[in-house]
C-alpha positions in Angstrom: 114.9 81.8 80.6 114.0 78.1 80.3 114.9 77.5 83.9 112.7 80.4 85.0 109.9 79.2 82.9 110.1 75.7 84.3 110.2 77.1 87.9 107.1 79.2 87.2 105.3 76.2 85.8 106.2 74.1 88.7 105.1 76.8 91.1 101.7 77.1 89.3 101.3 73.3 89.4 101.9 73.4 93.1 99.1 75.9 93.4 96.8 73.5 91.6 97.9 70.7 93.9 97.1 72.8 96.9 93.6 73.5 95.5 93.0 69.9 94.8 93.8 69.0 98.4 90.7 70.8 99.4 87.1 69.6 99.1 86.3 69.0 95.5 84.0 70.9 93.1 81.4 68.1 93.1 80.8 68.8 96.8 80.3 72.6 97.1 79.4 74.1 100.5 76.0 76.0 100.3 77.3 79.1 102.0 78.7 82.6 101.4 80.1 83.5 104.8 83.4 81.6 104.3 84.3 83.3 101.0 83.1 86.7 102.4 85.4 86.3 105.4 88.4 85.5 103.1 87.9 88.5 100.8 87.3 90.7 103.8 90.7 89.8 105.2 92.2 90.5 101.8 90.7 94.0 101.6 87.6 93.2 99.5 89.3 92.5 96.1 85.9 91.5 94.8 84.9 95.2 94.9 87.9 96.4 92.9 86.0 96.4 89.5 82.4 96.2 88.4 81.0 92.7 87.7 78.9 91.1 85.1 77.7 87.8 86.7 76.6 84.8 84.5 74.6 81.7 85.5 72.4 79.1 83.7 72.6 75.5 82.8 74.1 75.5 79.4 76.1 78.1 77.5 77.5 79.9 80.5 81.1 79.7 79.4 80.5 80.5 75.8 78.4 83.5 76.7 81.0 84.7 79.3 83.8 84.5 76.8 81.8 86.4 74.2 80.9 89.2 76.7 84.6 89.4 77.7 85.8 89.5 74.1 83.3 92.3 73.2 84.4 94.4 76.3 88.0 93.9 75.4 87.5 94.9 71.8 85.9 98.1 73.2 89.2 98.9 75.0 88.5 97.7 78.5 91.0 95.6 80.5 89.1 92.5 81.4 89.1 89.8 84.0 87.3 86.5 83.3 86.6 83.6 85.6 85.1 80.4 84.0 84.9 76.8 85.0 85.7 74.0 84.7 89.0 74.0 82.8 89.7 71.7 80.0 93.5 71.1 80.1 95.1 73.4 82.7 93.5 75.3 85.6 95.1 78.6 84.7 92.6 78.7 81.8 89.9 79.6 84.4 91.4 82.9 85.4 92.0 85.1 82.4 93.4 88.7 82.2 92.8 90.6 79.0 91.9 87.4 77.2 94.9 85.3 78.2 95.2 82.7 80.9 96.8 84.1 84.1 100.6 83.7 83.9 102.2 81.0 86.0 104.4 83.5 87.7 101.4 85.7 88.6 99.2 82.8 89.9 102.0 81.5 92.1 102.9 84.9 93.5 99.2 85.8 94.2 98.6 82.4 95.8 101.5 83.0 98.2 99.9 86.3 99.2 96.4 84.8 99.8 97.3 81.4 101.2 97.9 82.6 104.8 94.5 84.3 104.8 92.8 81.1 103.5 94.6 79.2 106.3 93.2 81.6 108.8 89.7 81.2 107.5 90.1 77.4 107.6 91.1 77.6 111.2 88.1 79.8 112.1 85.7 77.4 110.2 87.2 74.4 111.9 86.9 76.0 115.4 83.1 76.2 114.9 82.8 72.7 113.4 82.4 73.8 109.7 84.2 72.5 106.7 87.4 74.4 105.5 87.3 76.4 102.3 86.6 74.2 99.3 88.5 74.1 96.0 86.1 76.5 94.3 85.9 78.9 97.3 89.7 79.1 97.4 89.8 79.5 93.6 87.2 82.3 93.7 89.2 84.2 96.2 92.4 83.7 94.2 90.6 85.0 91.1 89.4 88.1 92.8 92.9 88.8 94.1 94.3 88.3 90.6 91.8 90.7 89.1 92.6 93.4 91.7 96.3 92.8 91.2 96.1 93.3 87.4 94.1 95.6 87.8 91.1 95.1 85.5 88.3 97.5 84.5 85.6 94.9 84.5 85.2 91.3 85.8 83.1 88.8 83.9 82.2 86.1 86.5 80.8 82.7 85.7 79.0 81.0 88.5 80.4 77.6 89.5 77.1 75.9 90.5 73.7 77.4 91.1 73.9 81.0 92.1 72.5 82.0 95.4 75.1 80.3 97.6 77.9 80.0 95.0 81.1 81.5 96.2 81.1 84.0 93.3 78.0 85.5 94.7 79.9 87.5 97.3 80.3 90.0 94.4 77.5 92.3 93.4 76.9 92.0 89.7 75.9 95.2 88.0 74.5 93.0 85.3 73.0 89.5 86.0 73.0 87.2 83.0 71.0 84.0 82.6 71.6 81.4 79.9 69.0 78.7 79.4 68.0 76.9 82.6 67.4 73.2 82.5 67.8 70.1 84.7 71.4 69.5 85.9 73.0 69.0 89.3 69.6 68.0 90.7 71.1 66.6 93.8 72.4 70.0 94.7 70.0 72.5 93.1 66.6 70.9 93.1 64.7 68.3 91.1 62.6 70.8 89.0 63.4 73.6 86.7 61.5 76.0 89.0 63.7 75.0 92.0 66.9 75.3 90.0 65.8 78.7 88.6 65.1 79.9 92.1 68.6 79.0 93.2 70.1 80.7 90.2 68.0 83.8 90.6 70.0 84.5 93.7 72.6 86.4 91.7 70.1 89.2 91.0 71.1 92.2 93.2 69.2 95.4 94.0 68.9 97.8 91.0 70.9 95.5 88.7 70.2 94.9 85.1 69.0 91.4 84.3 69.4 89.8 80.8 68.1 86.4 80.1 68.0 83.9 77.3 64.8 82.1 76.3 63.5 80.2 79.3 60.8 77.7 80.1 57.7 79.7 81.4 58.2 78.5 85.0 61.9 79.6 85.0 61.0 83.0 83.5 58.4 83.5 86.1 61.0 82.9 88.9 63.4 85.4 87.2 60.7 88.0 86.7 59.7 87.8 90.3 63.3 88.1 91.5 63.9 91.1 89.3 60.8 92.8 90.6 61.7 92.2 94.2 65.1 93.7 93.6 63.8 96.6 91.5 66.0 95.4 88.7 65.4 95.9 85.0 64.7 92.7 83.0 65.4 92.1 79.3 64.3 88.8 77.8 65.4 87.2 74.6 62.6 87.3 72.1 61.3 90.5 73.6 63.9 93.3 74.1 66.5 91.5 72.0 66.6 88.5 69.6 68.6 86.7 66.9 67.2 88.0 63.6 69.1 85.7 61.3 71.8 83.0 61.4 73.4 81.7 58.2 76.1 79.0 57.8 79.5 80.5 56.9 83.0 79.2 56.5 84.3 78.5 60.0 81.0 79.3 61.8 78.1 81.6 60.9 76.9 85.1 60.0 74.4 86.4 62.5 72.2 89.5 62.7 70.9 90.5 66.1 68.4 93.0 67.4 70.0 94.3 70.5 68.4 96.4 73.3 69.8 99.6 71.8 69.8 98.8 68.1 70.3 96.3 65.3 73.6 94.7 64.3 73.9 93.0 60.9 76.1 90.3 59.3 78.4 89.7 62.3 80.9 86.9 61.8 80.7 84.4 64.7 83.4 81.7 64.5 81.3 79.2 66.4 78.9 76.5 65.3 75.2 76.1 66.2 72.1 78.2 66.5 72.6 78.0 70.3 75.8 80.0 69.9 74.0 82.7 67.9 71.5 82.9 70.8 74.4 83.0 73.3 75.9 85.9 71.2 72.6 87.8 71.4 72.6 87.4 75.2 76.2 88.6 75.3 75.4 91.7 73.2 72.4 92.6 75.4 74.6 92.1 78.5 77.3 94.4 77.2 74.7 97.0 76.1 73.2 96.9 79.6 76.6 97.2 81.2 78.0 100.1 79.1 75.0 102.2 78.6 72.1 100.8 80.6 70.7 99.4 77.3 70.3 102.9 75.9 73.5 103.2 73.9 74.1 101.3 70.6 77.5 99.5 70.5 79.9 100.5 67.8 79.7 98.1 64.8 83.5 97.7 64.6 83.7 96.9 68.3 81.1 94.2 68.0 82.5 92.8 64.8 86.0 92.5 66.4 84.7 91.2 69.7 82.6 88.4 68.2 85.2 87.6 65.5 87.8 87.0 68.2 85.5 85.0 70.4 86.3 81.4 71.1 84.7 78.6 73.1 87.1 75.8 73.6 85.6 72.3 73.8 82.3 73.5 72.3 81.9 71.9 68.8 85.6 72.5 68.4 87.6 70.7 65.6 90.7 69.1 67.1 91.6 66.9 64.1 91.4 66.8 60.4 91.7 64.0 57.9 89.4 62.6 59.4 87.5 65.4 61.2 87.4 65.0 64.9 85.1 67.4 66.9 84.8 67.8 70.7 81.7 69.1 72.4 81.3 69.3 76.2 77.6 68.4 76.2 77.0 66.8 79.6 73.3 67.0 80.0 70.3 66.4 77.7 69.8 70.1 76.8 73.4 70.4 75.7 73.3 67.1 73.8 70.2 68.2 71.9 72.0 71.5 70.9 74.9 69.4 69.7 72.7 67.2 67.5 70.9 70.2 66.0 74.3 71.9 65.2 75.7 68.7 63.6 72.7 68.6 61.3 72.9 72.2 60.3 76.6 72.9 60.1 78.3 69.6 59.1 77.8 67.3 56.1 78.6 63.9 57.7 77.0 60.7 56.3 78.1 58.7 59.2 79.3 59.4 62.8 81.0 57.7 65.6 80.6 59.1 69.1 83.4 58.7 71.6 81.4 58.9 74.7 82.1 59.1 78.4 80.1 60.5 81.4 80.4 61.3 85.0 78.5 59.3 87.6 76.2 62.1 88.7 74.8 62.8 85.2 71.6 61.9 83.4 73.1 59.4 81.1 69.9 58.1 79.7 68.7 61.6 78.9 72.0 62.5 77.2 71.9 59.3 75.1 68.3 59.8 74.1 69.2 63.2 72.8 72.2 61.8 70.9 70.3 58.7 69.6 68.9 60.4 66.4 72.5 60.8 65.0 72.4 57.1 64.2 76.0 57.0 65.5 77.9 54.1 67.0 78.9 54.8 70.6 82.5 54.0 71.5 82.1 54.1 75.3 85.1 55.0 77.3 86.0 57.0 80.4 88.0 60.1 81.3 90.7 60.6 83.9 88.2 62.0 86.4 87.7 60.0 89.6 84.0 60.7 89.0 83.9 59.0 85.6 81.6 56.1 85.2 83.5 52.9 84.4 83.2 52.2 80.7 81.5 48.8 81.0 78.9 50.2 83.4 78.3 53.2 81.2 78.0 51.0 78.1 75.2 49.0 79.7 73.3 52.2 80.3 73.9 53.4 76.7 72.8 50.0 75.3 69.5 50.2 77.1 68.7 53.3 75.1 70.2 52.6 71.6 70.6 48.8 71.6 73.7 46.7 72.0 74.5 46.7 68.3 75.4 50.4 68.4 77.7 50.2 71.5 81.4 49.2 71.9 83.5 49.4 75.0 87.0 50.8 74.6 88.2 51.5 78.1 91.2 53.7 77.3 90.4 57.0 75.7 93.5 57.1 73.5 92.5 53.6 72.1 89.0 54.8 71.5 90.2 57.8 69.6 92.6 55.7 67.5 89.8 53.3 66.7 87.3 56.1 65.8 89.8 57.9 63.6 90.7 54.7 61.8 87.1 54.0 61.1 86.4 57.6 59.9 89.4 57.6 57.6 88.2 54.5 55.8 85.4 56.3 53.9 84.5 59.8 52.9 82.1 62.0 54.9 82.6 60.2 58.2 83.2 62.1 61.4 84.2 61.6 65.0 82.6 63.5 67.9 83.9 63.3 71.5 81.2 64.2 74.0 79.4 63.5 77.2 81.8 64.9 79.7 83.9 68.1 80.1 86.8 66.1 81.5 86.6 63.6 78.6 86.8 66.5 76.1 89.7 68.0 78.0 91.6 64.7 77.9 90.9 64.3 74.2 92.2 67.8 73.5 95.4 67.0 75.4 95.9 63.8 73.4 95.3 65.6 70.1 97.8 68.3 71.0 100.4 65.7 72.2 100.0 63.7 68.9 100.1 66.7 66.7 96.8 66.0 64.9 94.8 68.9 66.5 94.3 70.7 63.2 95.2 74.0 64.8 
């Protein structure tokens, strides 16, 4: 059994290597025709099950995972695609709540790879770039969901919406988490432009569910829904968080859904933003299962939310001292992190182990984190897009001053230093943030050293 396990793991790692050999995720191709051609050759696996499609700037993965967990608690067999991954790429493709098995991902890759190669050749013949990492991953995910098979697919957009490869699917429900500035070099320099790109996932006669949005973003979504004769439910109107109270391991929330009220639901996630993500998830499931007219069973909702998780989002990975990771990588996400730290944790002092990628709004992120009063241990992740620690530290120091900044180039050394400082006095904490890849690296280190607290 051990040999078979090792062989499957090696085969899955080979799949990842093949994906990495393609154009990376930071350079998506703004097109749908290539992915459409690939799924067409495979017999349209993207049409094998109905789809709930999720986009936005922050909260996409958390909301996607809550939607999936509620649907699964209701007895449906689910497929879930999220991105990016934190530790291993099979996390992105989940069947019934579990990462796709190494054996399955290798077997399905062997089936789809010849068709991907055919599309690559067709693209190259007309002078276009071959399928990218994310285009190939999307095709692989659709094939895996059809192979399972699943009853419903919860599909998180990779970037944007209109030309994202996931948009070859027609979502029965289009879900929008808060839209803010991010990936401006790809999506536009204003919230209005970004919202317009994201609104492209709204399909004719779909149900649209959106979180609170800036007025300009809401106008864009409203116009897109009207053009597509789609229904629109907006947080604060058709549904809302009624109450959120701190509880052991998370919070107790009460939500007014589209079809009824749900009281005292245990949500094992921290932060008011997660309560709002839960409200969006509930409204999305109500829209999917009964067109917003059928109240969800209390026991289904209680089980679905109680089992929801969002790795890398205010997640404890260490105790004695407390070490948290949070994948905030833009100013909006960093502001949510700060608010949650103030409401849910009782730290007197904090140190932030901080790293960022080169294409991010570092100054904006640091300004949002500055009110914590924390010292920044500036480091870098394993990503080839990570800003060098010394260069990043200079940017951080321009915002918070040099006295609050230290450079520790290796992440493992930064974690050791932060934990030693936090262990030296009560009510000190460590937060790793600024980059999803940094959080993933920190989680792997914690697991390897056995201080993950799980």
